[in-house]
N, C-alpha and C positions, 0 to 999 in steps of 0.2 A: 394428495396435495403436491403440487409442483414445487421443486426446489428453486430458490432464487440465489443469485450471487451478487454481492455488492461490487460494482465495477469501478468505483472511484473513492477509495478510502485513503485519506491522508492521515499520517501518523505524526508522532512527536519528532520524527527524524526529518521532516520537511525543513528546508533552510529558511523558509519565510515565517516559520513559527505560527502557521495558520491552524495547527491542531495540537492538542495535548493527548491525543489518543494513544494508548499503550497497545502495542502489537499483541501481547499475550492476552489482554482483555478482549481485544477485537476477535482474535481467533477463537477464544473460548465462547464468546457470545454468538458468533456465527455458527459454530459447531453445535451449540446447545439449541439453536433455532432450527436445526436441520439443514442448514446451508452446507453445500459441499465445496465451498471455495470462497475466495475473496481476492479482489484486485487491490494491491497496494500501489498507489500513484502519488508518491511524495514529490514535493517541489524541489528540484535541483539536487536530489540525493537518492542513492540506491542502497544506503546502509540498512534500511528497513528490510530489504530482501534477505540479507544475511541473517538478521535477527529473527525473521519469521521462520526461515528454514531451521534454525537452531531450536526455536520454541516448539515447532512441530515434532522434532525428534525427541525433545525432552518430555513432551506430553504424550508421546506415542500415539498421535492422532493419524489414522490412516485414511486413505481415500478423500483427502482434503487437498484441493488444488490451489496453489498460489499463482496468481496472474501478476506479472511484473509490468509496471509502467512507470514512467517518470514525466513530470510536468516540467517543461523548460521555458525560460524566458529569454527571448532573443531581442536584443536592442541593436538598431542600426543607427550609425552616426549619420546625421543628415549633412550632406555636402552639396554644394552647388557646382556641379560639373558643367563645363561649357565646351 
């Protein structure tokens, strides 16, 4: 069976509150399903990276890769330049 990796998991650390996903639960679920990694892609926050690293050490899970990403929102002020 081929392993899969979730490439866009948002956690409770997203600033837009789009998710209530707990990082520890996410890692445990992925590992129990035979996945060898997960990508944490929170909106506007990288706090989840620190938490995920800490949890992996606490649980002593080896050979599990964390892929770091961040979703950002960019707003441009509309101006009429002449």
